[in-house]
C-alpha positions in Angstrom: -130.8 -101.5 162.3 -129.5 -97.9 162.0 -130.1 -95.7 159.0 -126.9 -96.7 157.2 -127.9 -100.4 157.5 -131.4 -99.6 156.4 -130.1 -97.8 153.3 -127.8 -100.7 152.5 -130.7 -103.2 153.0 -132.9 -101.2 150.7 -130.2 -100.8 148.1 -129.5 -104.5 147.9 -133.2 -105.4 148.0 -134.1 -103.0 145.2 -131.2 -104.2 143.1 -132.2 -107.9 143.7 -135.9 -107.3 142.9 -134.9 -105.7 139.6 -132.6 -108.6 138.7 -135.2 -111.2 139.8 -137.9 -109.4 137.8 -135.8 -109.3 134.7 -134.8 -112.9 135.0 -138.4 -114.0 135.6 -139.7 -112.0 132.6 -137.0 -113.4 130.3 -137.3 -117.0 131.5 -141.1 -116.9 131.4 -141.1 -115.4 127.9 -138.6 -117.9 126.6 -140.5 -120.7 128.3 -143.8 -119.6 126.7 -142.2 -119.3 123.3 -140.7 -122.8 123.5 -144.0 -124.2 124.8 -146.1 -122.5 122.2 -143.9 -123.5 119.2 -142.8 -127.0 120.3 -145.3 -128.4 122.8 -148.6 -126.6 122.3 -150.5 -129.9 121.9 -149.6 -130.8 125.5 -152.1 -129.7 128.1 -150.5 -128.6 131.4 -152.3 -128.9 134.7 -150.3 -126.1 136.2 -150.0 -122.9 134.1 -146.5 -121.6 133.4 -147.3 -118.2 135.0 -148.1 -119.8 138.3 -144.9 -121.8 138.3 -142.9 -118.6 137.8 -145.0 -116.7 140.3 -144.2 -119.4 142.9 -140.5 -119.2 142.2 -140.5 -115.4 142.2 -142.2 -115.2 145.5 -140.2 -117.9 147.3 -136.9 -116.6 146.0 -137.7 -113.1 147.0 -138.7 -114.2 150.5 -135.6 -116.2 150.9 -133.4 -113.4 149.7 -135.2 -110.8 151.8 -134.7 -112.8 154.9 -131.0 -113.5 154.2 -130.5 -109.8 153.3 -132.1 -108.7 156.5 -130.0 -111.1 158.6 -126.8 -110.1 156.8 -127.6 -106.4 157.2 -128.3 -106.9 160.9 -124.8 -108.3 161.4 -125.7 -111.9 161.7 -122.9 -114.1 160.4 -124.8 -117.4 160.0 -126.1 -116.6 156.5 -125.1 -120.0 155.1 -127.0 -122.0 157.8 -130.1 -119.9 157.3 -129.8 -120.4 153.5 -129.6 -124.2 154.0 -132.7 -124.2 156.2 -134.7 -122.0 153.9 -133.7 -124.1 150.9 -134.9 -127.2 152.7 -138.2 -125.4 153.3 -138.3 -124.4 149.6 -138.0 -128.1 148.7 -141.0 -129.0 150.9 -143.0 -126.1 149.4 -142.1 -127.4 145.9 -143.5 -130.8 146.7 -146.6 -129.3 148.1 -147.0 -127.1 145.0 -146.6 -130.2 142.8 -149.0 -132.3 144.8 -152.0 -131.6 142.5 -150.1 -132.9 139.6 -148.5 -135.8 141.4 -151.9 -137.0 142.8 -153.9 -136.3 139.7 -155.0 -139.0 137.2 -153.0 -137.4 134.4 -151.4 -140.0 132.2 -148.3 -137.9 131.5 -147.1 -135.9 134.5 -143.6 -135.4 133.1 -144.3 -132.1 131.2 -145.7 -130.4 134.3 -142.9 -131.6 136.5 -140.2 -130.6 134.0 -141.9 -127.2 133.6 -141.5 -126.7 137.3 -138.0 -128.0 137.8 -136.4 -126.2 134.8 -136.9 -122.8 136.4 -136.4 -124.3 140.0 -132.8 -125.0 139.3 -132.1 -121.7 137.6 -133.6 -119.8 140.5 -131.6 -122.0 142.9 -128.5 -121.1 141.0 -129.4 -117.4 141.5 -129.9 -118.0 145.2 -126.5 -119.7 145.6 -124.9 -116.8 143.7 -126.4 -114.2 146.0 -125.5 -116.1 149.1 -122.0 -116.5 147.8 -121.8 -112.7 147.4 -123.0 -112.3 151.0 -120.3 -114.7 152.2 -117.7 -112.8 150.2 -118.7 -109.6 151.9 -118.4 -111.2 155.3 -114.8 -112.2 154.7 -113.8 -108.8 153.4 
């Protein structure tokens, strides 16, 4: 990458980290509020902050890799996104294994607490990849 590409990469990366951080803080705050006022009696095996930390890190890694490939001039951003999304699904199952294999009577709250933000972050990923694909066609 030349210096112009590096600047473009950094600009997009910093912008995305700010957006991702804001979305994470807002969603986590909202999720804690809802949990505290409507479901505080339910004990969760996986704390909410670890769910959001998992999503933040995985989405940031996926975006960073796609941003790097796009900035380097690679045009197969969609294919890379599909592969990384598949790997994210595998990581999600691994992350939920302690809940799924536990002897908890009610596993639904933990699973829902994971997949609610999962799909919101997936929407964010799709939106960003769509923006990369739009740039490619322009």
